[in-house]
Backbone as JSON, one array per atom type, in Angstrom:
{
  "sequence": "XXXXXXXXXXXXXXXXXXXXXXXXXXXXXXXXXXXXXXXXXXXXXXXXXXXXXXXXXXXXXXXXXXXXXXXXXXXXXXXXXXXXXXXXXXXXXXXXXXXXXXXXXXXXXXXXXXXXXXXXXXXXXXXXXXXXXXXXXXXXXXXXXXXXXXXXXXXXXXXXXXXXXXXXXXXXXXXXXXXXXXXXXXXXXXXXXXXXXXXXXXXXXXXXXXXXXXXXXXXXXXXXXXXXXXXXXXXXXX",
  "N": [[-30.58, -7.08, -3.31], [-32.29, -4.84, -0.79], [-31.61, -4.22, 2.6], [-32.99, -3.6, 6.02], [-31.11, -1.46, 7.17], [-30.99, -0.52, 9.72], [-32.06, -2.06, 10.98], [-30.11, -4.64, 10.5], [-27.87, -3.39, 11.96], [-28.62, -3.39, 14.6], [-29.07, -5.97, 15.04], [-26.83, -6.99, 14.53], [-24.67, -5.78, 16.51], [-26.3, -6.85, 18.83], [-25.74, -10.07, 18.43], [-22.64, -10.4, 19.01], [-20.2, -10.41, 20.94], [-18.13, -8.37, 22.29], [-16.47, -8.81, 23.96], [-13.52, -7.63, 25.93], [-13.31, -5.81, 24.24], [-13.92, -2.99, 22.67], [-17.3, -1.6, 20.84], [-17.02, 0.96, 18.17], [-17.93, 4.18, 17.48], [-19.99, 4.08, 13.93], [-20.25, 5.4, 10.76], [-23.21, 5.22, 9.27], [-24.26, 6.34, 7.08], [-23.62, 6.09, 4.66], [-24.89, 5.16, 1.79], [-24.6, 3.95, -0.55], [-22.65, 1.38, -2.11], [-18.72, 0.18, -0.68], [-18.28, -0.1, 2.71], [-17.42, 0.77, 6.39], [-19.06, -1.61, 9.15], [-18.37, -2.8, 11.01], [-16.41, -1.97, 14.12], [-14.56, -2.87, 16.46], [-12.53, -1.88, 19.5], [-9.56, -2.68, 20.91], [-7.73, -2.62, 24.0], [-4.26, -1.15, 23.77], [-4.58, -0.65, 20.86], [-5.44, -2.42, 19.13], [-7.94, -3.05, 16.77], [-10.38, -4.2, 15.48], [-12.15, -5.15, 12.39], [-14.76, -5.04, 10.14], [-16.1, -4.67, 7.44], [-18.76, -3.72, 4.86], [-20.76, -4.52, 2.06], [-23.35, -2.42, 0.24], [-25.82, -3.5, 0.34], [-25.44, -5.43, 2.34], [-24.86, -8.42, 2.44], [-22.12, -9.4, 1.6], [-19.22, -9.33, 2.97], [-16.03, -8.69, 4.53], [-13.23, -9.08, 6.4], [-10.97, -8.08, 9.08], [-7.91, -7.54, 10.57], [-6.53, -4.91, 12.69], [-3.8, -2.92, 13.48], [-2.5, 0.57, 14.18], [-3.2, 1.79, 12.42], [-2.95, -0.43, 10.56], [-2.43, -3.44, 8.65], [-2.66, -6.23, 10.28], [-3.04, -9.38, 10.26], [-4.42, -11.35, 8.0], [-7.02, -9.99, 5.07], [-10.5, -11.36, 5.26], [-12.94, -13.13, 3.29], [-16.25, -13.14, 4.04], [-19.53, -13.88, 4.31], [-22.36, -12.41, 5.79], [-24.67, -12.18, 6.58], [-25.7, -14.3, 7.87], [-25.78, -17.76, 10.46], [-23.88, -18.72, 10.12], [-21.59, -16.93, 9.58], [-21.51, -14.84, 11.54], [-20.45, -16.56, 13.6], [-18.18, -16.83, 12.49], [-17.22, -14.48, 12.52], [-17.39, -13.81, 15.76], [-15.42, -15.95, 16.22], [-13.04, -14.85, 15.53], [-12.73, -12.5, 16.98], [-12.73, -13.29, 19.49], [-10.23, -14.96, 19.21], [-8.7, -12.39, 18.99], [-8.93, -11.75, 21.85], [-8.3, -13.64, 23.46], [-5.79, -12.86, 22.84], [-3.96, -13.8, 20.38], [-3.3, -11.9, 18.23], [-1.19, -10.09, 19.81], [1.19, -9.66, 19.28], [2.02, -9.9, 17.11], [3.36, -8.09, 13.98], [3.4, -4.68, 12.77], [3.58, -4.25, 9.18], [4.88, -1.89, 8.81], [6.45, -2.37, 10.88], [7.76, -4.49, 10.77], [9.64, -3.69, 8.96], [10.71, -2.02, 10.42], [12.14, -3.72, 12.09], [13.79, -5.42, 10.42], [15.36, -3.59, 9.35], [16.89, -2.53, 11.51], [17.85, -4.83, 12.05], [20.01, -5.47, 9.87], [21.18, -3.57, 10.57], [21.27, -1.09, 8.95], [21.59, 2.28, 7.3], [19.22, 4.82, 7.06], [18.47, 7.4, 4.56], [16.44, 8.45, 3.59], [12.89, 9.62, 4.21], [9.23, 8.8, 4.49], [8.18, 11.45, 3.83], [9.73, 12.58, 1.82], [10.14, 10.37, 0.33], [7.39, 10.4, -1.06], [6.95, 13.05, -2.03], [8.8, 12.84, -4.08], [7.83, 10.51, -5.61], [5.45, 11.63, -6.3], [5.87, 14.35, -7.79], [7.48, 12.7, -9.72], [5.08, 10.95, -11.16], [3.36, 13.04, -12.48], [5.2, 14.94, -13.48], [7.03, 13.3, -15.01], [6.3, 10.83, -17.44], [7.51, 9.09, -18.76], [9.32, 5.9, -19.41], [11.02, 5.41, -16.84], [11.84, 4.5, -14.3], [13.28, 2.48, -11.93], [12.85, 0.27, -9.04], [14.13, -1.05, -5.96], [13.22, -2.8, -3.21], [13.55, -3.62, 0.45], [13.36, -6.63, 1.08], [14.09, -7.6, -0.97], [16.36, -8.93, -1.3], [17.63, -11.48, -2.08], [16.59, -11.02, -5.51], [17.53, -10.46, -8.33], [18.83, -7.37, -10.09], [16.75, -5.07, -11.34], [16.0, -4.88, -14.79], [14.97, -3.75, -16.78], [13.27, -0.33, -17.15], [9.97, 1.34, -16.03], [7.08, 3.15, -15.66], [5.74, 5.04, -13.39], [3.16, 5.7, -12.89], [1.93, 2.89, -14.14], [2.57, 0.91, -12.59], [2.0, -1.16, -10.25], [1.83, -1.5, -7.41], [2.06, 0.91, -6.72], [-0.48, 1.86, -7.31], [-2.56, 0.25, -7.29], [-4.93, -2.11, -6.07], [-5.27, -3.84, -3.18], [-2.88, -4.0, -1.38], [-0.75, -1.28, -1.77], [2.66, 0.38, -1.79], [4.69, -0.07, 1.03], [6.25, 3.36, 1.37], [8.67, 3.09, 3.45], [9.87, 0.88, 2.29], [11.73, 0.5, 0.11], [14.61, 0.5, -0.86], [16.24, 1.31, -2.51], [15.92, 3.44, -5.06], [16.25, 4.02, -9.3], [16.54, 6.51, -11.36], [15.86, 7.57, -14.57], [17.22, 9.35, -17.13], [17.02, 9.97, -19.72], [14.54, 9.9, -22.14], [13.43, 7.82, -24.85], [11.62, 8.33, -27.68], [9.95, 6.07, -29.55], [8.83, 6.27, -33.6], [6.48, 4.58, -35.33], [6.9, 3.48, -38.73], [6.42, 2.28, -41.24], [5.75, -0.76, -41.73], [7.65, -1.57, -43.59], [9.56, -0.21, -42.87], [12.48, 0.99, -40.87], [11.66, 2.11, -37.25], [11.51, 5.12, -36.17], [13.85, 6.64, -34.34], [13.81, 8.89, -31.69], [15.56, 10.92, -28.94], [14.98, 12.34, -26.27], [16.2, 14.51, -23.65], [15.86, 14.35, -20.28], [17.34, 15.84, -17.78], [17.84, 18.23, -16.71], [15.03, 18.5, -15.56], [14.52, 16.01, -13.95], [16.41, 17.11, -12.48], [16.16, 19.34, -11.13], [13.59, 18.59, -9.92], [14.75, 16.83, -7.55], [16.25, 18.51, -6.23], [14.96, 20.71, -5.46], [13.39, 19.28, -3.45], [15.32, 18.44, -1.96], [16.49, 16.06, -1.52], [18.85, 13.59, -1.77], [21.63, 12.02, -3.79], [23.45, 9.89, -6.28], [25.24, 10.38, -9.05], [25.28, 8.5, -12.33], [27.04, 8.42, -14.88], [27.34, 6.94, -17.32], [25.0, 5.05, -17.06], [23.45, 7.27, -16.99], [21.76, 7.49, -15.23], [20.08, 8.61, -12.07], [20.67, 7.8, -8.7], [18.74, 6.82, -6.23], [19.35, 6.1, -2.31], [17.48, 4.92, 0.12], [18.12, 3.46, 1.89], [21.45, 2.02, 3.09]],
  "CA": [[-32.13, -6.73, -2.39], [-32.06, -3.98, 0.14], [-32.28, -5.01, 3.96], [-33.92, -2.2, 6.66], [-29.69, -1.27, 7.67], [-31.08, -0.06, 11.2], [-32.21, -3.89, 11.96], [-28.95, -5.3, 10.29], [-26.64, -2.94, 12.95], [-28.89, -3.92, 15.58], [-28.98, -7.44, 14.82], [-24.82, -7.5, 14.5], [-24.05, -5.87, 17.75], [-26.7, -7.98, 19.82], [-25.28, -10.91, 18.16], [-21.48, -10.37, 18.92], [-19.78, -10.28, 22.19], [-17.37, -7.8, 22.09], [-15.41, -9.1, 24.83], [-12.86, -7.13, 26.34], [-13.44, -4.81, 23.15], [-15.44, -1.47, 22.61], [-18.26, -0.86, 20.04], [-16.82, 2.29, 18.14], [-19.03, 4.45, 16.45], [-20.19, 3.87, 13.18], [-21.5, 6.34, 10.49], [-23.93, 4.15, 8.56], [-25.29, 6.87, 6.01], [-23.66, 5.69, 3.03], [-25.96, 4.23, 0.7], [-24.37, 2.54, -1.91], [-20.48, 0.9, -2.3], [-18.4, -0.6, 0.41], [-18.92, 0.56, 3.72], [-17.06, -0.17, 7.06], [-19.96, -2.12, 9.33], [-17.97, -2.97, 12.89], [-15.19, -1.48, 14.51], [-14.23, -2.94, 17.68], [-11.41, -1.69, 19.39], [-9.13, -3.15, 21.82], [-6.34, -1.47, 24.32], [-3.01, -1.38, 22.53], [-4.87, -0.02, 19.41], [-5.8, -3.2, 17.99], [-9.06, -2.62, 15.81], [-11.27, -5.46, 14.6], [-13.05, -4.12, 11.49], [-15.72, -5.27, 9.1], [-16.69, -3.79, 5.94], [-20.01, -4.87, 3.78], [-21.54, -3.5, 0.4], [-24.61, -2.3, 0.21], [-26.75, -4.76, 0.78], [-24.83, -6.29, 3.43], [-24.56, -10.12, 2.08], [-21.19, -10.28, 1.92], [-17.75, -8.67, 3.7], [-14.43, -8.54, 4.49], [-13.02, -9.0, 7.98], [-9.74, -8.06, 9.28], [-7.46, -6.8, 11.92], [-5.41, -3.93, 12.31], [-2.92, -1.83, 14.64], [-1.72, 1.61, 14.1], [-3.95, 2.24, 10.77], [-1.94, -1.17, 9.34], [-3.03, -4.95, 9.05], [-1.88, -7.32, 11.06], [-4.46, -10.16, 10.04], [-5.45, -11.22, 6.54], [-8.73, -10.2, 5.02], [-11.37, -13.1, 4.96], [-14.51, -12.89, 2.57], [-17.47, -13.73, 4.76], [-21.16, -13.61, 4.38], [-23.03, -11.3, 7.44], [-26.38, -12.22, 7.19], [-26.07, -16.05, 8.04], [-25.2, -17.71, 11.11], [-21.95, -19.07, 10.26], [-20.71, -15.55, 9.6], [-21.55, -14.66, 12.93], [-19.69, -17.09, 14.06], [-16.78, -16.54, 11.37], [-16.65, -13.08, 13.21], [-17.23, -14.14, 16.99], [-14.58, -16.54, 16.63], [-11.84, -14.09, 15.48], [-12.77, -11.82, 18.17], [-12.24, -14.45, 20.87], [-8.59, -15.19, 19.18], [-8.08, -11.41, 19.54], [-9.04, -11.43, 23.76], [-7.19, -14.49, 23.44], [-3.97, -12.45, 22.3], [-3.45, -13.97, 19.09], [-2.79, -10.89, 17.87], [-1.11, -9.15, 20.39], [2.67, -9.91, 18.94], [1.85, -9.45, 15.39], [3.91, -6.95, 13.9], [2.49, -4.37, 11.21], [4.64, -4.44, 8.11], [5.89, -1.01, 9.3], [6.99, -2.84, 12.8], [8.53, -5.34, 10.61], [10.28, -3.01, 8.47], [11.96, -1.39, 11.31], [13.31, -4.89, 12.37], [14.62, -5.58, 9.51], [16.8, -2.44, 9.39], [17.86, -2.44, 12.57], [18.82, -6.44, 12.54], [20.96, -5.22, 9.12], [22.41, -2.19, 11.01], [21.47, 0.02, 7.85], [21.43, 3.66, 7.29], [18.22, 5.48, 6.43], [18.46, 8.43, 4.02], [15.05, 9.28, 3.05], [11.66, 9.34, 4.85], [8.35, 8.49, 3.74], [7.65, 12.5, 3.01], [10.48, 12.65, 1.04], [9.75, 9.92, -1.32], [6.27, 10.66, -1.28], [7.35, 14.22, -2.56], [8.94, 12.31, -5.33], [6.97, 9.94, -6.21], [4.63, 12.37, -6.98], [6.63, 14.56, -8.8], [7.34, 11.65, -11.06], [3.72, 10.57, -11.87], [2.95, 14.19, -12.45], [5.92, 15.33, -14.71], [7.83, 11.9, -15.84], [5.27, 9.9, -17.51], [8.56, 8.39, -19.87], [9.72, 4.96, -18.55], [11.98, 6.0, -15.94], [11.99, 4.02, -12.79], [13.29, 1.14, -11.48], [13.89, 0.5, -7.69], [14.22, -2.57, -5.02], [12.92, -3.01, -2.04], [14.13, -4.02, 0.98], [12.94, -7.56, 0.79], [14.55, -8.9, -2.33], [17.92, -8.9, -1.42], [17.82, -12.66, -3.47], [16.26, -11.11, -6.62], [18.44, -9.79, -9.22], [18.17, -6.06, -10.12], [15.58, -5.05, -12.64], [16.9, -4.7, -16.21], [14.38, -2.67, -17.57], [12.84, 0.88, -16.38], [9.14, 1.5, -15.78], [6.82, 4.32, -15.36], [4.83, 4.71, -11.77], [1.3, 4.88, -13.59], [1.35, 1.25, -14.45], [3.01, 0.57, -11.17], [0.53, -1.94, -9.3], [1.95, -1.75, -5.98], [1.68, 2.31, -6.59], [-1.65, 2.16, -7.88], [-3.99, -0.29, -7.39], [-5.52, -3.05, -5.06], [-5.42, -3.71, -1.11], [-1.34, -3.52, -1.47], [0.07, -0.36, -1.75], [3.4, -0.23, -1.19], [5.26, 0.83, 1.89], [7.59, 3.81, 1.0], [10.16, 2.73, 3.92], [10.29, -0.53, 2.0], [12.24, 1.0, -1.0], [16.19, 0.26, -0.79], [17.16, 2.2, -3.8], [15.39, 4.03, -7.17], [16.96, 5.0, -10.29], [15.4, 7.6, -12.52], [16.51, 7.32, -16.11], [16.75, 10.91, -17.56], [16.79, 10.05, -21.47], [13.5, 9.38, -22.8], [13.59, 7.39, -26.12], [10.47, 7.88, -28.55], [9.8, 5.36, -31.07], [7.4, 6.7, -34.13], [6.48, 3.93, -36.58], [6.41, 4.25, -39.81], [5.72, 1.48, -41.82], [5.69, -2.39, -41.83], [8.88, -2.47, -44.55], [10.07, 1.44, -43.02], [12.8, 1.62, -39.78], [10.7, 2.72, -37.21], [12.22, 6.81, -36.04], [14.16, 6.87, -33.03], [14.18, 9.98, -31.5], [15.51, 10.64, -27.62], [14.56, 13.64, -25.41], [17.23, 14.72, -22.0], [15.19, 15.9, -19.37], [18.5, 15.52, -17.3], [17.13, 19.4, -15.95], [14.01, 18.2, -14.94], [14.85, 15.52, -12.88], [17.7, 17.77, -11.0], [14.87, 20.25, -10.26], [12.98, 17.6, -8.71], [15.54, 16.33, -6.66], [17.2, 19.8, -5.78], [13.45, 20.93, -4.57], [12.86, 18.21, -2.03], [16.46, 17.83, -0.83], [16.89, 14.45, -1.75], [20.49, 13.27, -1.32], [21.4, 11.11, -5.06], [24.14, 9.75, -7.23], [25.1, 10.26, -10.67], [25.79, 7.34, -12.9], [27.13, 9.0, -16.09], [27.12, 5.83, -18.54], [24.35, 4.56, -17.09], [22.1, 8.33, -17.43], [20.82, 7.77, -14.42], [19.71, 9.58, -10.85], [20.33, 7.03, -8.29], [18.64, 7.7, -4.58], [19.03, 5.53, -1.66], [16.64, 4.58, 0.77], [19.37, 2.64, 2.95], [22.97, 1.68, 2.7]],
  "C": [[-32.07, -6.32, -1.09], [-32.43, -4.6, 1.14], [-32.47, -3.41, 4.79], [-31.85, -2.49, 7.57], [-29.47, -1.26, 8.81], [-31.22, -1.96, 11.75], [-30.61, -4.28, 11.66], [-27.73, -4.8, 11.57], [-27.45, -3.47, 14.32], [-28.72, -5.11, 16.33], [-27.21, -7.83, 15.11], [-24.36, -7.25, 16.23], [-24.33, -6.28, 18.93], [-26.12, -9.6, 19.68], [-23.87, -11.47, 18.64], [-21.28, -10.21, 20.05], [-17.79, -9.71, 21.64], [-15.94, -8.34, 23.25], [-14.79, -7.78, 25.41], [-13.05, -5.26, 25.47], [-14.31, -3.79, 22.76], [-16.14, -1.44, 21.36], [-17.19, 0.61, 19.69], [-18.09, 2.9, 17.06], [-19.17, 4.64, 14.95], [-20.8, 4.64, 12.02], [-21.88, 5.2, 9.21], [-25.0, 5.03, 7.48], [-25.51, 6.48, 4.99], [-24.15, 5.21, 2.34], [-25.41, 3.41, -0.04], [-22.32, 2.77, -1.43], [-19.74, 0.65, -0.68], [-18.44, 0.29, 1.37], [-18.34, -0.06, 5.4], [-18.54, -0.46, 8.25], [-19.97, -2.41, 10.69], [-16.88, -2.4, 12.84], [-15.49, -1.76, 16.0], [-12.77, -2.62, 18.29], [-11.04, -1.86, 21.05], [-7.79, -2.19, 22.71], [-5.26, -2.38, 23.83], [-3.56, -0.99, 21.22], [-5.17, -1.2, 18.54], [-7.56, -2.73, 17.54], [-9.84, -4.22, 14.98], [-12.35, -5.14, 13.62], [-13.8, -4.95, 10.23], [-16.16, -4.67, 8.28], [-17.76, -5.15, 5.29], [-20.22, -3.91, 3.0], [-22.92, -3.27, 1.39], [-26.01, -2.69, 1.0], [-26.86, -5.95, 1.78], [-24.5, -7.9, 3.53], [-23.99, -10.44, 2.51], [-20.4, -8.96, 2.55], [-16.56, -9.08, 3.63], [-14.31, -7.97, 6.02], [-11.62, -8.81, 7.95], [-9.18, -7.83, 10.84], [-6.52, -5.96, 11.79], [-4.69, -3.4, 13.75], [-2.23, -0.76, 13.99], [-2.09, 2.0, 12.37], [-3.34, 1.19, 9.74], [-2.51, -2.54, 9.47], [-2.13, -5.78, 9.73], [-2.13, -9.03, 10.82], [-4.26, -9.62, 8.31], [-6.8, -11.14, 6.48], [-9.47, -11.64, 4.73], [-12.74, -11.92, 4.59], [-15.79, -13.76, 3.54], [-19.03, -13.48, 4.33], [-21.45, -13.01, 6.2], [-24.04, -11.91, 7.53], [-26.7, -13.9, 7.53], [-25.45, -16.44, 9.45], [-24.1, -17.94, 11.1], [-21.11, -17.84, 9.95], [-20.39, -15.37, 10.38], [-20.52, -15.29, 13.73], [-18.49, -16.9, 13.98], [-16.44, -15.19, 13.1], [-16.34, -13.0, 14.6], [-15.81, -15.12, 17.03], [-12.93, -15.87, 16.31], [-11.92, -12.26, 16.67], [-12.06, -11.97, 19.36], [-10.96, -14.44, 20.9], [-8.47, -13.82, 19.37], [-8.4, -11.1, 21.2], [-8.33, -12.16, 23.96], [-5.58, -14.4, 23.41], [-2.88, -13.2, 21.81], [-2.67, -12.92, 18.38], [-1.78, -9.87, 18.25], [0.18, -8.64, 20.02], [2.57, -9.63, 17.81], [2.69, -8.06, 15.44], [3.14, -6.36, 12.56], [3.65, -4.81, 10.7], [5.04, -3.15, 8.59], [6.96, -1.63, 10.14], [8.28, -3.84, 11.72], [10.12, -5.08, 9.66], [11.47, -2.71, 9.4], [12.59, -2.24, 11.64], [13.99, -5.41, 11.77], [15.89, -4.95, 9.17], [17.41, -2.49, 10.41], [18.53, -3.79, 13.06], [20.34, -6.85, 11.46], [22.02, -4.23, 9.34], [22.56, -1.4, 9.83], [20.55, 1.06, 8.28], [20.05, 4.04, 6.21], [18.74, 6.81, 6.09], [17.8, 9.03, 3.51], [13.98, 8.81, 4.55], [10.59, 9.24, 4.01], [7.78, 10.12, 2.82], [8.62, 12.89, 1.74], [10.44, 12.03, -0.33], [8.48, 9.81, -1.82], [6.32, 12.25, -2.18], [7.83, 14.03, -4.48], [8.19, 11.87, -6.33], [6.08, 10.8, -7.48], [4.82, 13.76, -8.19], [6.73, 13.66, -10.11], [6.44, 11.64, -12.12], [3.49, 12.0, -12.58], [3.75, 14.61, -13.84], [6.83, 14.07, -15.37], [7.11, 10.8, -16.33], [6.18, 8.52, -18.4], [8.72, 6.77, -18.87], [11.0, 5.14, -17.96], [12.74, 6.1, -14.79], [12.28, 3.04, -12.49], [13.75, 0.86, -9.98], [14.07, -0.77, -6.93], [14.16, -2.48, -4.17], [13.91, -3.71, -0.92], [14.63, -6.02, 1.15], [13.11, -8.63, -0.39], [15.5, -8.55, -2.63], [18.41, -10.36, -2.47], [17.63, -11.87, -5.0], [17.66, -10.52, -7.18], [17.9, -8.75, -9.54], [17.26, -6.26, -11.41], [16.41, -4.6, -13.79], [15.94, -3.63, -16.95], [13.95, -1.75, -16.73], [11.0, 0.88, -17.06], [8.41, 2.82, -15.41], [5.45, 3.84, -14.34], [3.46, 4.53, -12.13], [1.3, 3.49, -13.44], [2.05, 0.37, -13.42], [2.17, -0.18, -10.44], [0.55, -1.69, -8.31], [1.69, 0.12, -5.66], [0.54, 2.92, -6.56], [-3.2, 1.8, -7.99], [-4.23, -2.08, -6.66], [-5.58, -2.58, -3.67], [-3.97, -3.02, -1.31], [-1.1, -2.39, -1.97], [1.15, -0.34, -1.53], [4.01, 0.95, -0.08], [6.62, 1.8, 1.51], [9.02, 3.19, 1.73], [10.44, 1.29, 3.33], [11.31, -0.44, 1.0], [13.72, 1.3, -0.52], [16.95, 1.48, -1.52], [16.41, 2.28, -5.02], [16.37, 4.44, -7.91], [15.96, 5.54, -10.4], [16.12, 7.39, -13.37], [16.51, 8.79, -16.78], [16.58, 10.73, -19.11], [15.34, 9.21, -21.62], [13.77, 8.86, -24.55], [12.17, 7.31, -26.59], [10.98, 7.03, -29.71], [8.36, 6.08, -32.03], [7.24, 5.79, -34.97], [5.93, 4.59, -37.33], [5.95, 3.93, -40.97], [6.27, 0.48, -41.59], [7.31, -2.14, -42.75], [9.88, -1.3, -44.28], [10.6, 0.93, -41.7], [11.63, 2.55, -38.78], [11.76, 4.19, -36.69], [12.29, 6.49, -34.6], [14.36, 8.22, -32.33], [13.72, 9.92, -29.48], [15.45, 12.14, -26.64], [15.2, 13.46, -23.63], [16.63, 15.43, -21.21], [15.97, 15.29, -17.92], [18.21, 16.95, -15.96], [15.95, 19.23, -15.11], [13.92, 17.42, -13.91], [15.99, 16.1, -11.57], [16.92, 18.68, -10.58], [14.02, 19.93, -9.54], [13.71, 17.76, -7.46], [15.93, 17.48, -5.5], [15.79, 20.65, -4.55], [13.01, 20.62, -3.55], [14.43, 18.16, -1.56], [16.47, 17.13, -0.51], [18.4, 14.23, -2.29], [20.1, 12.25, -3.22], [22.7, 11.01, -5.13], [23.98, 9.69, -8.43], [25.69, 9.5, -11.4], [25.98, 7.89, -14.47], [26.99, 8.01, -17.33], [25.88, 5.43, -18.45], [22.81, 5.81, -17.64], [21.19, 8.26, -16.31], [21.05, 8.32, -12.71], [19.92, 8.04, -9.63], [20.26, 7.66, -6.51], [18.18, 6.36, -3.52], [18.35, 5.38, -0.89], [16.84, 4.23, 2.53], [20.37, 2.13, 2.6], [23.22, 0.97, 3.79]]
}
């Protein structure tokens, strides 16, 4: 059931006390889908964001700084007193300094790199250029990578394509490219053709070495080549 959006917004602003925060202008012209219904900003760049669906019955709320999350996302009922009390409790927590020293994910990565005395060899621009080209031109299972926070995890033993990688394509958690410790790119593609139940698959290999080299050189990306693995390794940090 649709409700009067103007009355909804007016009620929201009247019932919530932003404390020292300031209500930010909201575009409430979007009639469908999820939309921002509340944005309160504090000094230091902290924002309290509430998103709701077109009927404004349910929503998500979270705290951000510099465009990055510093809280979890909470699912709430917007059109009831308990939901408003929940929002006000969050606002009071921000006012009382609960999130003042919370680090964004990017800040946590920076602290980790400094603590481990790691040297950076890539930046987000180069990673983005590389990833975009791989997704466009290299659809086979050619990639494996490891992030900074997988120190105790074994190295991957398979390769995959970035189109099926949930950290690059799906959900609210998208991989921060500055997390990548290293990425390996395998330039040999194995193509299997199923012939029949009693006949072995026909296997063909296609060498894309020149294509991968072209991508790396186009973006001036440093790499190490392993002849036995037939892989290029790009280091984010060492």
